[in-house]
C-alpha positions as CSV (number, residue, x, y, z in Angstrom):
1,M,-0.1,-0.1,0.0
2,K,1.5,3.6,-1.3
3,L,0.6,5.3,2.5
4,R,2.7,2.0,4.5
5,R,5.7,3.0,2.3
6,H,5.4,6.5,4.0
7,G,5.1,5.9,7.1
8,I,1.3,6.5,7.3
9,A,-0.8,3.7,9.4
10,P,-4.1,4.2,7.3
11,R,-6.0,2.2,10.1
12,A,-4.6,4.0,13.4
13,G,-6.0,7.1,11.7
14,R,-9.2,5.8,10.6
15,N,-9.4,4.4,14.2
16,D,-8.5,7.8,15.1
17,A,-10.9,9.6,13.4
18,R,-14.1,7.4,14.0
19,L,-13.4,7.8,17.8
20,A,-13.5,11.7,17.6
21,L,-16.2,11.6,15.5
22,A,-17.5,9.4,18.0
23,T,-17.1,11.7,20.9
24,D,-19.3,14.5,18.9
25,L,-22.2,12.0,17.3
26,P,-24.5,9.6,18.3
27,A,-24.2,5.8,17.8
28,S,-27.1,5.9,15.1
29,V,-25.2,9.3,13.3
30,L,-21.7,7.8,13.4
31,A,-23.2,4.2,12.3
32,D,-24.9,6.0,9.4
33,F,-21.8,8.4,8.8
34,T,-19.3,5.9,8.1
35,D,-21.6,2.9,6.8
36,T,-20.8,0.4,9.9
37,S,-23.2,-1.9,11.9
38,I,-25.2,-0.3,15.5
39,S,-23.5,-2.2,17.3
40,S,-20.1,-1.1,15.9
41,A,-21.2,2.2,16.5
42,T,-22.0,1.8,19.7
43,R,-18.8,0.0,20.4
44,W,-16.9,2.8,19.6
45,T,-19.4,5.8,21.5
46,G,-19.0,3.6,24.3
47,Y,-14.9,3.8,23.7
48,A,-15.0,7.7,23.4
49,R,-16.9,7.8,27.1
50,R,-14.6,9.3,29.4
51,D,-13.7,8.5,32.9
52,W,-12.5,11.2,34.8
53,L,-12.5,9.8,38.0
54,D,-8.9,8.5,37.7
55,Y,-7.6,12.0,36.6
56,I,-9.9,13.6,39.5
57,A,-8.4,10.6,41.7
58,S,-4.8,12.1,41.2
59,R,-5.4,15.7,41.4
60,R,-6.7,15.0,45.1
61,R,-3.4,13.5,45.7
62,I,-1.0,15.9,44.8
């Protein structure tokens, strides 16, 4: 693949883009927009959820 010859990993870029979209879009819109199944889009929106509890706990220790 031409991209790989230049050091570009297309899968990583695609996954990063999908994750970025999942932070802003509901699963149903993400599924339509990326032409994936609703179950896959739901998984991606689950990955995109941010859990701030670890961050808050680490800040209290400082």
